[in-house]
VEXDREN-2710 file (C-alpha; in Angstrom, 1 decimal):
% VEXDREN-2710
k/r/px/py/pz
1/MET/-26.8/71.2/-21.5
2/LEU/-26.3/71.0/-17.8
3/MET/-22.5/71.4/-18.1
4/SER/-22.9/74.2/-20.7
5/PHE/-25.1/76.0/-18.2
6/VAL/-22.7/75.5/-15.3
7/ILE/-19.6/76.6/-17.3
8/GLY/-21.4/79.6/-18.7
9/GLN/-22.7/80.6/-15.3
10/VAL/-19.4/80.6/-13.4
11/PHE/-16.9/81.4/-16.2
12/LEU/-16.9/85.2/-15.9
13/LEU/-17.3/85.1/-12.1
14/TYR/-14.2/82.9/-11.6
15/GLY/-12.3/84.3/-14.6
16/ALA/-12.5/87.8/-13.1
17/ALA/-11.1/86.6/-9.8
18/ASN/-8.2/84.5/-11.2
19/LEU/-8.0/84.5/-15.0
20/ILE/-4.5/82.9/-15.2
21/SER/-5.2/79.8/-13.1
22/LEU/-8.4/79.3/-15.1
23/PHE/-6.4/78.2/-18.1
24/TYR/-4.4/75.8/-15.9
25/ILE/-7.6/74.2/-14.7
26/PHE/-8.8/73.8/-18.3
27/ALA/-5.4/72.3/-19.3
28/PHE/-5.8/69.8/-16.4
29/PHE/-9.2/68.7/-17.6
30/VAL/-7.9/68.4/-21.2
31/LEU/-5.2/66.1/-20.0
32/CYS/-7.7/64.0/-18.0
33/MET/-10.0/63.6/-20.9
34/THR/-7.1/62.7/-23.2
35/LEU/-5.9/60.0/-20.8
36/PHE/-9.5/58.7/-20.4
37/VAL/-9.9/58.3/-24.1
38/ALA/-6.5/56.6/-24.4
39/TYR/-7.1/54.2/-21.6
40/PHE/-10.9/53.5/-21.6
41/LEU/-12.3/54.2/-25.1
42/LEU/-12.1/51.4/-27.7
43/GLU/-11.7/51.9/-31.5
44/THR/-15.1/51.3/-33.1
45/LYS/-14.2/52.0/-36.7
46/ASP/-15.4/49.3/-39.2
47/ILE/-17.3/47.5/-36.4
48/PRO/-20.9/46.6/-37.4
49/ILE/-23.3/48.2/-34.9
50/GLU/-24.9/44.8/-34.3
51/GLY/-21.5/43.4/-33.1
52/MET/-20.5/46.4/-31.0
53/HIS/-21.1/44.7/-27.7
54/LYS/-18.3/42.2/-28.6
55/VAL/-15.8/45.0/-28.6
56/TRP/-16.3/45.7/-24.9
57/SER/-15.9/42.0/-24.0
58/GLN/-12.2/42.2/-25.1
59/HIS/-11.3/45.5/-23.4
60/TRP/-9.0/45.2/-20.4
61/PHE/-11.4/47.1/-18.1
62/TRP/-14.9/46.8/-19.5
63/ARG/-14.8/43.1/-20.0
64/ARG/-15.6/42.5/-16.4
65/PHE/-19.0/43.9/-17.0
66/VAL/-19.6/42.0/-20.2
67/LEU/-18.0/38.5/-20.0
68/SER/-18.0/35.9/-17.3
69/GLU/-17.4/32.7/-19.2
70/GLU/-14.1/33.4/-20.9
71/ASP/-11.1/35.3/-20.0
72/SER/-9.8/37.8/-22.6
73/TYR/-6.8/39.9/-21.8
74/ASP/-6.6/43.3/-23.4
75/GLN/-5.2/46.7/-23.0
76/SER/-5.5/50.1/-24.7
77/GLY/-1.9/50.4/-25.6
78/GLY/-1.6/46.9/-27.0
79/VAL/-3.8/43.9/-27.3
80/VAL/-2.9/40.4/-25.9
81/HIS/-5.5/37.6/-26.0
82/SER/-5.2/34.6/-23.8
83/SER/-7.6/31.8/-23.0
84/THR/-7.8/30.2/-19.6
85/ASN/-7.1/26.9/-21.3
86/ASN/-3.7/28.2/-22.4
87/VAL/-2.6/29.6/-19.1
88/LYS/0.5/27.9/-17.9
89/GLU/1.1/27.7/-14.1
90/TYR/4.9/27.9/-13.7
91/PRO/6.2/25.9/-10.7
92/GLY/8.2/28.9/-9.3
93/ARG/7.0/30.1/-6.0
94/MET/8.1/32.5/-3.3
95/THR/10.5/30.9/-0.8
96/THR/12.5/32.3/2.1
97/PHE/15.7/31.9/0.1
98/VAL/14.3/33.9/-2.8
99/VAL/13.3/36.7/-0.5
100/PHE/16.7/36.6/1.2
101/ALA/18.6/36.7/-2.1
102/SER/16.4/39.5/-3.4
103/LEU/16.8/41.6/-0.3
104/ILE/20.6/41.3/-0.2
105/ALA/20.9/42.2/-3.9
106/ALA/18.4/45.1/-3.6
107/CYS/20.6/46.6/-0.9
108/GLY/22.7/47.9/-3.8
109/GLY/19.9/50.5/-4.0
110/LEU/21.0/51.7/-0.5
111/MET/24.3/52.9/-2.1
112/LEU/22.6/55.0/-4.8
113/GLY/19.9/56.3/-2.4
114/TYR/22.4/57.3/0.3
115/ASP/24.4/59.3/-2.2
116/ILE/21.4/61.0/-3.6
117/GLY/20.3/62.1/-0.1
118/ILE/23.7/62.9/1.3
119/SER/25.0/65.1/-1.5
120/GLY/22.2/67.7/-1.2
121/GLY/22.5/67.9/2.6
122/VAL/26.3/68.5/2.7
123/THR/26.1/71.1/0.0
124/SER/23.8/73.1/2.3
125/MET/26.1/72.9/5.3
126/PRO/28.0/76.1/5.9
127/SER/31.2/74.3/7.0
128/PHE/31.3/72.2/3.9
129/LEU/30.7/75.2/1.6
130/GLN/33.3/77.3/3.4
131/SER/35.9/74.6/2.9
132/PHE/35.3/73.9/-0.8
133/PHE/32.9/76.4/-2.3
134/SER/33.6/79.8/-0.7
135/SER/31.8/81.9/-3.3
136/VAL/28.5/80.0/-2.6
137/TYR/29.1/80.3/1.1
138/HIS/29.4/84.1/0.8
139/LYS/26.1/84.2/-1.2
140/GLN/24.4/82.1/1.4
141/GLN/25.5/84.3/4.2
142/GLY/24.4/87.4/2.4
143/MET/27.8/88.8/1.9
144/VAL/27.1/89.0/-1.8
145/SER/23.8/90.2/-3.0
146/SER/21.8/87.7/-5.0
147/ASN/18.2/86.9/-5.6
148/GLN/16.6/83.7/-4.2
149/TYR/16.7/81.8/-7.4
150/CYS/20.5/82.3/-7.9
151/LYS/21.9/82.1/-4.4
152/PHE/23.3/78.5/-5.0
153/ASP/24.3/78.9/-8.7
154/SER/27.8/77.5/-9.0
155/GLN/29.1/75.1/-11.7
156/TRP/31.6/73.6/-9.4
157/LEU/29.0/72.9/-6.8
158/THR/26.7/71.2/-9.3
159/PHE/29.7/69.3/-10.7
160/PHE/30.4/67.9/-7.2
161/THR/26.9/66.4/-7.2
162/SER/26.7/65.4/-10.9
163/SER/30.2/64.0/-11.4
164/LEU/29.0/60.8/-9.8
165/TYR/26.4/60.3/-12.5
166/LEU/28.9/61.1/-15.3
167/ALA/31.2/58.4/-13.9
168/ALA/28.3/55.9/-13.6
169/LEU/27.5/56.6/-17.2
170/VAL/31.1/55.8/-18.4
171/SER/31.2/52.7/-16.2
172/GLN/28.3/51.1/-18.1
173/PHE/30.6/49.7/-20.7
174/PRO/32.9/47.7/-18.4
175/ALA/29.8/46.9/-16.2
176/SER/27.9/45.5/-19.1
177/PHE/30.9/43.3/-20.0
178/SER/31.4/42.1/-16.4
179/THR/27.7/41.4/-16.0
180/SER/27.5/39.3/-19.2
181/LYS/30.9/37.6/-18.9
182/TYR/31.2/36.9/-15.2
183/GLY/27.7/37.1/-13.9
184/ARG/25.4/39.5/-11.9
185/LYS/26.9/38.5/-8.6
186/VAL/30.5/39.4/-9.5
187/SER/29.4/42.8/-10.8
188/ILE/27.5/43.6/-7.6
189/ILE/30.6/42.8/-5.5
190/VAL/32.9/44.8/-7.7
191/GLY/30.5/47.8/-7.5
192/GLY/30.3/47.6/-3.8
193/PHE/34.1/47.6/-3.4
194/ILE/34.7/50.6/-5.7
195/PHE/31.9/52.5/-3.9
196/LEU/33.6/51.7/-0.6
197/CYS/36.9/53.2/-1.8
198/GLY/35.1/56.4/-2.9
199/ALA/33.4/56.8/0.4
200/VAL/36.7/56.6/2.3
201/LEU/38.3/59.1/-0.1
202/ASN/35.5/61.6/0.3
203/ALA/35.5/61.4/4.1
204/ALA/39.3/62.2/4.1
205/ALA/39.1/65.0/1.4
206/ILE/41.2/68.1/2.1
207/HIS/40.8/69.8/-1.3
208/LEU/38.3/69.9/-4.1
209/ALA/40.2/67.6/-6.5
210/MET/40.3/64.9/-3.8
211/LEU/36.5/65.3/-3.3
212/ILE/35.8/65.0/-7.1
213/VAL/38.0/61.9/-7.4
214/GLY/36.0/60.3/-4.6
215/ARG/32.8/61.1/-6.3
216/VAL/34.0/59.5/-9.5
217/LEU/34.8/56.3/-7.6
218/LEU/31.4/56.4/-6.1
219/GLY/29.9/56.8/-9.6
220/PHE/31.8/53.8/-10.9
221/GLY/30.5/51.7/-8.1
222/VAL/26.9/52.9/-8.7
223/GLY/27.3/52.1/-12.4
224/PHE/28.0/48.4/-11.7
225/ILE/25.2/48.2/-9.2
226/ILE/22.5/49.7/-11.4
227/GLN/23.6/47.4/-14.3
228/ALA/23.5/44.2/-12.3
229/VAL/20.9/44.5/-9.5
230/PRO/17.7/45.0/-11.6
231/LEU/18.7/42.1/-13.8
232/TYR/19.4/39.9/-10.8
233/LEU/16.0/40.7/-9.3
234/SER/14.0/40.2/-12.5
235/GLU/15.7/36.9/-13.2
236/MET/15.6/35.5/-9.7
237/ALA/11.9/36.3/-9.1
238/PRO/8.9/34.1/-9.9
239/SER/6.9/35.7/-12.7
240/LYS/3.9/36.5/-10.6
241/HIS/6.0/38.2/-8.0
242/ARG/8.6/39.8/-10.3
243/GLY/7.2/43.3/-10.0
244/ALA/7.2/43.3/-6.2
245/LEU/10.7/41.8/-5.9
246/ASN/12.2/44.1/-8.5
247/THR/10.6/47.1/-6.7
248/LEU/12.7/46.2/-3.7
249/PHE/15.6/48.0/-5.5
250/GLN/13.7/51.3/-5.6
251/LEU/12.6/50.7/-2.0
252/MET/16.2/50.5/-0.9
253/ILE/17.0/53.6/-2.9
254/THR/14.3/55.5/-0.9
255/ILE/15.5/54.1/2.4
256/GLY/19.0/55.2/1.5
257/ILE/17.7/58.7/0.8
258/PHE/15.7/58.9/4.0
259/VAL/18.7/57.6/6.2
260/ALA/21.0/60.1/4.5
261/ASN/18.7/63.0/5.2
262/LEU/18.4/61.9/8.8
263/ILE/22.1/61.7/9.1
264/ASN/22.6/65.1/7.5
265/TYR/20.2/66.6/10.0
266/CYS/22.1/65.1/12.9
267/THR/25.7/65.8/11.7
268/ASN/24.8/69.4/10.9
269/LYS/24.6/70.0/14.6
270/ILE/28.1/68.7/15.3
271/LYS/30.4/71.5/16.6
272/GLY/33.7/72.0/14.9
273/GLY/32.6/71.9/11.3
274/TRP/33.5/68.2/10.6
275/GLY/30.0/66.8/10.5
276/TRP/30.1/66.7/6.7
277/ARG/33.0/64.2/6.8
278/LEU/30.9/61.8/8.9
279/SER/28.0/62.2/6.4
280/LEU/30.2/61.3/3.4
281/GLY/32.1/58.6/5.2
282/LEU/29.1/56.7/6.3
283/ALA/28.5/55.8/2.7
284/ALA/30.9/53.0/3.4
285/VAL/28.2/51.2/5.5
286/PRO/25.8/50.3/2.6
287/ALA/28.8/49.3/0.5
288/ALA/30.0/46.9/3.2
289/ILE/26.6/45.4/3.5
290/VAL/26.4/44.7/-0.2
291/ILE/29.9/43.2/-0.4
292/LEU/29.5/40.9/2.5
293/GLY/25.9/39.9/1.7
294/SER/26.7/39.2/-1.9
295/LEU/29.2/36.5/-1.0
296/TYR/26.3/34.3/0.0
297/LEU/24.2/35.0/-3.2
298/PRO/23.8/32.4/-6.0
299/ASP/24.0/33.6/-9.5
300/THR/20.8/33.6/-11.6
301/PRO/20.0/30.6/-13.9
302/ASN/19.7/33.0/-16.8
303/SER/23.2/34.3/-16.2
304/MET/24.6/30.8/-16.1
305/ILE/23.0/30.1/-19.4
306/GLU/24.3/33.3/-20.9
307/ARG/27.8/32.4/-19.9
308/ASP/27.4/28.9/-21.4
309/ASN/27.5/27.3/-17.9
310/ILE/24.6/25.0/-18.8
311/LEU/25.6/21.7/-17.4
312/GLU/25.7/23.1/-13.9
313/GLU/22.0/23.9/-13.9
314/TYR/20.2/22.9/-17.1
315/HIS/21.9/19.8/-18.5
316/ASP/18.5/18.3/-19.4
317/LEU/17.0/21.3/-21.2
318/GLY/17.7/21.4/-24.9
319/GLU/16.1/24.8/-25.2
320/ALA/18.5/26.3/-22.7
321/CYS/21.4/25.0/-24.8
322/ALA/19.9/26.8/-27.9
323/ASN/19.5/30.0/-25.9
324/ALA/23.1/29.8/-24.6
325/SER/24.4/29.2/-28.1
326/LYS/22.4/32.2/-29.3
327/ALA/23.7/34.4/-26.5
328/LYS/27.3/33.3/-27.1
329/ASN/27.4/33.7/-30.9
330/ASN/25.6/37.1/-31.2
331/ASN/27.4/40.4/-31.0
332/ASN/25.1/41.9/-28.4
333/TRP/25.8/45.6/-29.2
334/CYS/25.1/45.1/-32.9
335/ALA/22.2/42.7/-32.3
336/ILE/20.3/45.0/-30.0
337/PHE/19.8/47.5/-32.9
338/GLN/18.2/44.9/-35.2
339/ARG/14.7/45.7/-36.3
340/LYS/13.1/42.8/-34.3
341/TYR/14.4/44.4/-31.0
342/ARG/13.3/47.9/-31.9
343/PRO/10.4/48.1/-29.4
344/GLN/12.6/47.1/-26.4
345/THR/15.5/49.3/-27.5
346/VAL/13.3/52.3/-27.8
347/MET/11.9/51.7/-24.3
348/ALA/15.4/51.3/-22.9
349/PHE/16.2/54.8/-24.2
350/LEU/13.0/56.6/-23.5
351/ILE/11.9/55.3/-20.1
352/PRO/15.1/56.4/-18.2
353/PHE/15.1/59.6/-20.4
354/PHE/11.6/60.5/-19.2
355/GLN/12.2/59.3/-15.6
356/GLN/14.8/61.9/-15.0
357/LEU/12.8/64.7/-16.7
358/THR/10.1/64.3/-14.0
359/GLY/12.5/66.4/-11.9
360/ILE/12.6/63.9/-9.1
361/ASN/16.3/63.8/-8.6
362/VAL/16.3/67.6/-8.4
363/ILE/13.9/67.3/-5.5
364/MET/15.9/64.5/-3.9
365/PHE/19.5/65.5/-4.1
366/TYR/18.9/69.2/-4.0
367/ALA/16.1/69.1/-1.5
368/PRO/17.9/71.0/1.3
369/VAL/19.2/73.6/-1.2
370/LEU/15.8/73.9/-2.7
371/PHE/14.1/74.4/0.6
372/GLN/16.7/77.0/1.6
373/THR/16.0/78.7/-1.7
374/LEU/12.3/78.8/-0.8
375/GLY/13.1/80.6/2.4
376/PHE/13.6/77.8/5.0
377/GLY/16.4/78.0/7.5
378/ASN/19.2/75.4/7.4
379/ASP/17.7/73.1/10.1
380/ALA/14.2/73.5/8.7
381/ALA/15.4/72.7/5.2
382/LEU/17.2/69.5/6.4
383/MET/14.1/68.4/8.4
384/SER/11.9/69.0/5.4
385/SER/14.2/66.7/3.4
386/VAL/13.8/64.0/6.1
387/ILE/10.0/64.3/5.8
388/THR/10.0/64.0/2.1
389/GLY/12.5/61.1/2.3
390/LEU/10.2/59.2/4.8
391/ILE/7.2/59.8/2.5
392/ASN/9.2/58.4/-0.4
393/VAL/9.9/55.2/1.5
394/ILE/6.2/54.7/2.5
395/ALA/4.9/55.3/-1.0
396/THR/7.4/52.9/-2.5
397/VAL/6.2/50.2/-0.1
398/GLY/2.8/50.9/-1.6
399/ALA/4.3/50.3/-5.1
400/ILE/5.4/46.8/-4.0
401/ILE/1.8/46.0/-3.1
402/MET/0.2/47.5/-6.2
403/VAL/2.6/46.7/-9.1
404/ASP/1.6/43.1/-9.6
405/ARG/-2.1/43.8/-8.8
406/PHE/-2.9/46.8/-11.0
407/GLY/-0.1/46.5/-13.5
408/ARG/2.7/48.8/-14.8
409/ARG/0.6/51.0/-17.1
410/THR/-2.0/51.9/-14.5
411/LEU/0.7/53.1/-12.0
412/PHE/2.6/55.0/-14.8
413/LEU/-0.5/56.9/-15.8
414/ALA/-1.8/57.6/-12.3
415/GLY/1.6/58.8/-11.1
416/GLY/2.1/61.0/-14.1
417/ILE/-1.2/62.8/-13.5
418/GLN/-0.4/63.3/-9.8
419/MET/3.0/64.7/-10.5
420/LEU/1.7/67.1/-13.2
421/ILE/-0.9/68.7/-10.9
422/CYS/1.7/69.2/-8.1
423/LEU/4.4/70.7/-10.4
424/VAL/2.0/73.2/-11.9
425/ILE/0.8/74.3/-8.4
426/ILE/4.3/74.4/-6.9
427/GLY/5.5/76.6/-9.8
428/SER/2.5/78.9/-9.3
429/LEU/3.1/79.2/-5.5
430/ILE/6.8/80.0/-6.0
431/LEU/5.8/82.7/-8.5
432/LYS/3.3/84.2/-6.0
433/VAL/5.9/84.2/-3.2
434/PHE/9.1/85.4/-4.9
435/GLY/7.7/86.9/-8.1
436/VAL/9.7/87.0/-11.3
437/ALA/12.6/88.9/-9.8
438/GLY/13.1/86.4/-7.0
439/VAL/13.1/89.1/-4.3
440/ALA/14.0/87.5/-0.9
441/THR/11.0/87.4/1.5
442/VAL/10.1/85.7/4.7
443/LEU/8.0/82.6/3.9
444/SER/4.8/82.5/5.8
445/LYS/3.9/79.4/7.8
446/GLU/0.9/78.7/5.5
447/TYR/3.0/78.8/2.3
448/ALA/5.8/76.7/3.9
449/VAL/3.3/74.0/4.9
450/ALA/1.7/74.1/1.4
451/LEU/5.0/73.8/-0.4
452/VAL/6.2/70.9/1.7
453/GLY/2.9/69.2/1.4
454/LEU/2.8/69.6/-2.4
455/ILE/6.4/68.3/-2.7
456/CYS/5.4/65.3/-0.6
457/VAL/2.4/64.5/-2.8
458/TYR/4.6/64.9/-5.9
459/VAL/7.2/62.5/-4.3
460/ILE/4.4/60.0/-3.6
461/GLY/3.3/60.1/-7.3
462/PHE/6.8/59.4/-8.4
463/ALA/7.5/56.7/-5.7
464/TYR/4.7/54.4/-6.8
465/SER/5.1/54.9/-10.6
466/TRP/8.2/56.2/-12.4
467/GLY/10.5/55.4/-9.5
468/PRO/10.3/51.6/-9.3
469/LEU/8.9/51.1/-12.8
470/GLY/11.8/53.0/-14.4
471/TRP/14.0/50.1/-13.3
472/LEU/11.5/47.3/-13.5
473/VAL/10.2/47.6/-17.0
474/PRO/13.5/47.9/-18.9
475/SER/14.9/45.0/-16.9
476/GLU/12.1/42.6/-17.8
477/ILE/11.3/43.3/-21.5
478/PHE/14.5/42.1/-23.2
479/PRO/15.2/38.6/-24.4
480/MET/18.1/36.8/-22.6
481/GLU/20.6/37.2/-25.5
482/ILE/20.6/41.0/-25.2
483/ARG/19.3/41.5/-21.7
484/SER/22.6/42.7/-20.2
485/THR/23.2/45.1/-23.1
486/GLY/19.6/46.4/-22.8
487/GLN/20.1/47.1/-19.1
488/SER/23.4/48.8/-20.0
489/ILE/21.5/51.2/-22.3
490/ASN/18.9/51.8/-19.7
491/ALA/21.5/52.6/-17.0
492/THR/23.6/54.7/-19.3
493/ILE/20.7/56.9/-20.4
494/ASN/19.6/57.2/-16.7
495/MET/23.0/58.3/-15.6
496/LEU/23.5/60.6/-18.6
497/MET/20.2/62.4/-17.9
498/THR/20.8/62.5/-14.1
499/PHE/24.2/64.1/-14.8
500/ILE/22.7/66.7/-17.2
501/ILE/19.8/67.6/-14.9
502/GLY/22.1/67.7/-11.9
503/GLN/24.7/69.9/-13.7
504/VAL/22.3/72.5/-15.1
505/PHE/19.6/72.6/-12.4
506/LEU/20.9/75.4/-10.3
507/SER/21.7/77.5/-13.4
508/LEU/18.3/76.7/-14.8
509/LEU/16.6/77.7/-11.6
510/CYS/18.5/81.0/-11.8
511/ALA/17.5/81.5/-15.4
512/ALA/14.0/80.0/-15.7
513/LYS/13.0/80.7/-12.1
514/PHE/9.5/79.4/-11.2
515/GLY/9.1/78.4/-14.9
516/LEU/11.4/75.4/-14.3
517/PHE/8.6/73.6/-12.6
518/TYR/6.4/74.2/-15.6
519/ILE/9.1/72.8/-17.9
520/PHE/9.1/69.6/-15.8
521/ALA/5.3/69.5/-16.0
522/PHE/5.4/69.6/-19.8
523/PHE/7.7/66.6/-19.8
524/VAL/5.4/64.8/-17.4
525/VAL/2.5/65.3/-19.8
526/SER/4.6/64.0/-22.7
527/MET/5.8/60.8/-20.9
528/THR/2.3/60.1/-19.6
529/LEU/0.9/60.2/-23.1
530/TYR/3.8/58.1/-24.4
531/VAL/3.0/55.3/-21.9
532/ALA/-0.7/55.5/-22.6
533/PHE/-0.1/54.8/-26.3
534/PHE/3.1/52.8/-26.7
535/LEU/3.8/50.7/-23.6
536/PRO/2.0/47.3/-23.4
537/GLU/1.2/45.8/-20.1
538/THR/3.8/43.3/-18.9
539/LYS/2.2/42.3/-15.6
540/ARG/2.4/38.5/-15.0
541/ILE/4.0/37.8/-18.3
542/PRO/6.9/35.3/-17.9
543/ILE/10.2/36.9/-18.7
544/GLU/10.9/34.2/-21.4
545/ASP/7.7/35.1/-23.2
546/MET/8.1/38.9/-23.1
547/SER/9.0/39.1/-26.9
548/LYS/5.5/37.9/-27.7
549/VAL/3.9/41.0/-26.0
550/TRP/5.2/43.3/-28.7
551/SER/3.9/41.2/-31.6
552/GLN/0.3/41.9/-30.4
553/HIS/0.7/45.7/-29.9
554/TRP/-1.0/48.0/-32.4
555/PHE/2.2/49.8/-33.2
556/TRP/5.2/47.6/-32.3
557/ARG/3.9/44.5/-34.1
558/ARG/5.3/45.7/-37.4
559/PHE/8.8/45.3/-36.1
560/VAL/8.4/41.8/-34.5
561/PRO/9.1/38.6/-36.5
562/ALA/6.1/36.7/-37.8
563/GLU/6.6/33.6/-35.7
564/TYR/5.4/35.5/-32.6
565/SER/2.3/37.0/-34.2
566/HIS/-0.1/34.0/-33.6
567/THR/1.5/32.7/-30.4
568/ASN/-0.5/32.9/-27.2
569/ILE/1.1/34.4/-24.2
570/GLU/1.3/32.2/-21.1
571/MET/0.3/34.3/-18.1
572/VAL/0.9/33.2/-14.6
END
């Protein structure tokens, strides 16, 4: 009654002032209540009312208020029960060498991050545009009339950015073979070397074809890196620290983006119009770090088993022999589509698919272009990109701290809600400033600060959720015999979607205008609901026991073999 009174009292007053935004507010509350039900409300169907209190004792959150004697583990998306008597403490612990190996491998993320940050910066530099994309340069200088939404619309310009991701997609097939056949370490070194060659070619480019070939080489290098590094980190880390160590990859991506934005800001001030060459050429530095550092890395025990190199590490483990034989005899690409692997395979397709539909890479590698579209000057646009890049790094450090404490699902859901709110408000602000026609106007200081602030909050939401978890979860859910193939699918879909989004973004911005941010918001709602209902929690589950998680999920258990159905999961 109280809420009915309040709503009835203020509806007409607020609706008369801002009717359109009122529906956005209601939509936001509908999303919140849906997520609350999905995450906190248990199913009470067919439960006797006398036994209702027992339901709460097995819920992942409410059990802390009901039980103190026994430890039941549960979640709304899937149910996993474990007794304290069955918990197995694995001997693996965090050592200096494990941290060193993980940091060196994670430096592969510097390569991807540097390229994401550098490409958007150089495409906003007048000297670079004048050399390779003269039509865009004339639009930018106002020589050709265009509205704000369409001033950077060029298929060749977008292909310069997105060609890397198309090449990374194609490279997944040889990268998967290399990672499985020769190990994670070899693939990391190969990826670093190819990336180094691409950086040199881009720095020396004198025409567009040379520039694109360099980008393709960069893409092949990135393809090997994103195939091998997440697997290496997941397999090297102790189970209780797997989330934190795997998130180092995303942290290095964000550091690479930040450093690239900072370099772009500095090289843009170089007289003579050659600053863009320095920006592109410095991509060789992270590649050199990866190549030299990887020479001192060991390969992972799982990789040795997969390659039938058992006597070197596990001569006394009969189970390892059986796993190696299984990995050797199966046709991985056929096996991964078997019914029993359906849950993992679906996740390997949908998680990277949704990750790119958050719109984050649009913000990251088109940030300077986007800020110029919003009315910022060239220096201001580059500095705003530096700010968002720094925020990205800081928030990803937070993810390292939170991922093994709060779990994967909690971060996915919280980040999704945060991104949704920001995207809706950003779209509405852009509509208010430029209107539907995109008429050029001077951006007031208040609107400029608001837009940069909202984009930073949006980046924070991604940086602690879909950013690191988009790499972590697919790399930890597959059994050993198909793990490399599963990561190949994850990386392929990731690069395919990145290529598509990168290729069509500027054209979509021209066509959909402010509505593009509403489109991304719709996908954020979809992916958040998908996680709430279909992704089980994998926090602190040993990577060897991950298959058992799916057997106790309300939906996926129908696909999992019966031998896992009554097996307790050993948490660490």
